[in-house]
C-alpha positions in Angstrom: 207.5 85.2 29.8 204.9 87.0 28.0 202.3 88.8 30.2 198.7 87.7 29.9 196.4 89.7 27.7 194.7 92.5 29.6 191.8 94.6 28.4 193.1 98.0 28.4 190.3 100.6 28.8 190.9 103.4 26.4 191.5 106.7 28.1 188.4 108.9 28.6 187.8 111.7 26.4 187.5 115.2 27.8 183.7 115.2 27.5 183.4 111.9 29.3 185.6 113.0 32.1 183.4 116.0 32.5 180.2 114.0 32.7 181.5 111.6 35.3 182.6 114.5 37.5 179.2 116.1 37.4 177.4 112.9 38.4 179.8 112.3 41.3 179.2 115.8 42.5 175.4 115.5 42.1 175.3 112.3 44.1 176.8 113.9 47.2 174.0 116.5 47.8 171.3 113.9 47.2 172.6 111.7 50.0 172.9 114.7 52.3 169.3 115.7 51.6 168.1 112.2 52.4 169.9 112.2 55.7 168.4 115.6 56.6 164.9 114.3 55.7 165.4 111.3 57.9 166.5 113.5 60.7 163.4 115.7 60.5 161.2 112.6 60.5 163.0 111.2 63.5 162.6 114.5 65.4 158.9 114.7 64.4 158.2 111.2 65.6 160.1 111.9 68.8 158.2 115.2 69.4 154.8 113.5 68.7 155.6 110.7 71.0 156.5 113.1 73.8 153.4 115.2 73.2 151.2 112.1 73.3 152.9 111.0 76.5 152.4 114.5 78.0 148.7 114.5 77.0 148.2 111.1 78.6 149.9 112.2 81.8 147.7 115.4 81.9 144.5 113.3 81.4 145.5 110.9 84.1 146.2 113.7 86.5 142.9 115.4 85.7 141.0 112.2 86.2 142.8 111.7 89.5 142.0 115.2 90.6 138.4 114.8 89.7 138.2 111.5 91.6 139.7 113.2 94.6 137.5 116.3 94.8 134.3 114.3 94.1 135.0 111.7 96.8 137.0 113.5 99.4 135.2 114.3 102.7 136.9 117.7 102.6 134.4 118.8 99.9 131.3 117.4 101.6 128.5 119.9 102.2 129.1 121.2 105.7 126.9 124.3 105.7 123.7 125.5 103.8 123.0 129.2 104.0 119.5 130.3 103.1 118.9 134.0 102.2 115.7 136.0 101.4 113.1 134.1 103.4 110.2 136.0 104.8 107.4 133.5 105.4 109.3 130.2 104.8 111.9 129.0 107.3 115.5 128.4 106.3 115.2 124.7 107.4 112.1 124.2 105.2 113.8 125.7 102.1 117.0 123.6 102.7 114.9 120.5 103.1 112.9 121.1 99.9 116.1 121.7 97.9 117.1 118.1 98.7 120.7 119.2 99.5 122.1 117.5 102.6 125.4 117.5 104.5 126.3 114.0 103.2 126.5 115.1 99.6 129.7 116.2 97.9 129.6 119.8 96.9 130.8 119.0 93.4 128.4 116.1 92.9 125.3 117.9 94.3 122.8 118.7 91.5 122.3 122.4 92.1 120.0 122.9 89.1 117.8 120.0 90.2 117.7 121.6 93.7 116.6 124.9 92.2 113.8 123.2 90.2 112.5 121.5 93.3 112.4 124.9 95.1 110.4 126.5 92.3 107.7 123.9 92.9 106.9 125.7 96.1 104.2 128.3 95.2 105.6 130.7 97.8 109.0 130.8 96.0 109.1 133.1 93.0 112.8 132.9 92.2 115.7 130.8 93.5 119.4 130.7 92.9 122.0 128.3 94.3 125.8 128.5 94.3 128.7 126.7 96.0 131.6 128.2 98.0 134.5 125.8 98.6 135.3 123.8 100.4 131.8 122.9 101.7 129.2 125.7 101.7 126.1 126.0 99.6 124.1 129.2 99.5 120.4 129.3 98.5 118.9 132.7 97.8 115.1 132.9 97.3 112.5 135.5 96.5 109.2 134.8 98.0 105.8 135.8 96.7 103.8 138.0 99.0 100.0 137.4 99.4 97.9 140.6 99.1 94.4 139.3 98.9 92.1 136.3 98.9 90.1 135.7 95.7 87.0 133.6 95.8 86.5 131.6 92.6 85.8 127.8 92.5 88.2 127.7 95.5 89.7 130.3 97.7 93.0 131.5 96.2 95.8 133.7 97.4 96.8 136.6 95.0 99.9 138.7 94.7 99.8 142.5 94.1 100.1 141.9 90.4 96.9 139.8 90.4 98.7 136.4 90.1 96.7 133.6 91.8 99.6 131.5 93.0 98.0 129.0 95.3 94.9 127.6 96.9 94.4 128.6 100.5 95.5 126.1 103.1 95.5 126.1 106.9 98.5 128.0 108.1 98.3 130.6 105.3 97.8 134.3 106.1 94.3 135.2 107.2 94.5 139.0 107.6 93.9 139.8 103.9 91.0 141.5 102.1 88.7 139.2 100.2 87.8 139.8 96.5 84.5 138.2 95.5 82.0 138.4 92.6 84.3 137.1 89.9 83.2 133.5 90.0 79.8 134.3 88.4 81.2 136.6 85.7 82.4 135.9 82.1 86.1 136.1 83.2 85.9 132.9 85.3 87.5 130.9 82.6 89.9 133.6 81.5 93.0 133.8 83.7 94.3 137.0 82.1 91.0 138.7 82.6 90.8 137.5 86.2 94.3 138.8 86.9 93.4 142.2 85.5 90.2 142.3 87.6 92.1 141.3 90.7 94.7 144.0 90.0 92.0 146.6 89.6 90.4 145.5 93.0 93.8 145.7 94.7 94.4 149.2 93.2 91.2 150.4 94.8 92.1 148.7 98.0 95.4 150.6 98.0 93.5 153.9 97.4 91.2 153.1 100.3 94.2 152.2 102.6 95.5 155.7 102.1 92.3 157.3 103.3 92.0 158.6 106.9 89.0 156.3 107.7 91.0 153.1 106.8 92.4 152.8 110.3 89.0 153.3 111.9 87.2 151.0 109.4 89.8 148.7 107.7 88.9 147.1 104.4 87.6 143.6 104.6 86.1 142.8 101.1 86.0 144.1 97.6 82.8 143.1 95.7 82.5 142.9 91.9 78.8 143.4 90.9 77.3 141.9 87.8 77.9 145.0 85.8 81.5 145.2 86.8 81.1 148.0 89.3 82.7 147.9 92.7 81.5 147.9 96.3 83.7 147.9 99.4 82.9 146.3 102.8 84.8 148.0 105.6 85.0 147.9 109.3 83.9 145.3 111.8 80.4 146.7 111.5 80.3 145.7 107.8 79.7 149.2 106.3 79.1 149.0 102.5 80.5 151.6 100.2 78.9 151.4 96.8 81.6 153.2 94.7 80.5 152.0 91.3 82.9 153.0 88.5 85.9 155.4 88.4 87.0 157.9 89.5 87.6 155.9 92.6 89.8 158.3 94.5 87.3 161.1 94.4 84.5 158.8 95.6 86.6 157.4 98.4 87.5 160.9 99.6 83.7 161.7 99.7 83.1 158.4 101.6 85.8 159.3 104.1 84.3 162.7 104.8 80.8 161.3 105.3 81.9 158.5 107.5 83.9 160.8 109.8 81.0 163.2 110.0 78.5 160.5 110.9 80.9 159.0 113.4 81.4 162.4 115.0 77.6 162.7 115.5 77.4 159.3 117.0 75.6 157.7 114.1 76.1 154.3 112.6 76.5 153.9 108.9 75.1 151.0 107.0 75.4 151.8 103.3 76.9 154.8 101.4 75.9 155.1 97.8 78.5 156.8 95.6 77.5 155.1 92.4 75.2 157.6 90.9 77.2 158.5 87.8 74.5 160.8 86.4 74.6 162.8 89.6 78.2 162.3 91.0 77.7 165.0 93.5 74.8 163.2 95.1 75.5 160.8 97.9 72.8 158.6 99.5 73.5 157.4 103.0 71.6 154.7 104.9 71.9 154.5 108.6 71.6 151.4 110.9 
């Protein structure tokens, strides 16, 4: 029997055999590259998923820790230490801060407490810090009153001339009084008032270093209309008219005269040391 017709493919030429071999070889590296790319993508996705999971766990742990420290009784304020008080009491400072033992040391508004403390005119500076697990420390710097200043009201002044509060019952009373500024042109000028008060306090300090200061303590510093100064000293109310600078030299003269008159048993009323045209001339009026 005759075999059926079959299409017989002619044999490949040498050039065709070469071309088919190159394509087969090229196809193998392309498939390997694709597999490696897929592997990298898989590893990247797996790493990214792990990192996201880790981040989520960290956030959850942080929130849990924050919830614990802000609500646990272990971190409630158990002690409030107050440092630096001189006139104010520790209890008064702690009360004004608004911090209480019921509050959590992390939740407590320390900056708000500091602002409340600075509303007290006696407190110049304040700082607050926490010490775990439950201690809060308040450190204050108080203003120190050095004189009364009579203007529209009676004010307390620091050594720098700052008028920091109006006098109230319970405030110091053993301070020199500065008068005569309310009727001057500096009444509406706080800077000028501060300078004048500082000048008066400088003179008061000079007088305090004189030998007669213990015998006749300073009670008042008077500003006259022309800006010159007089001092009222002693329980007897001796008036020292010292005028303008140099104050130290005039106070030394006043000290010598007062001691001499006292040694003789006399009683001074007024000592005039304000004759600037004849600074060596001193006029004394007796009682």
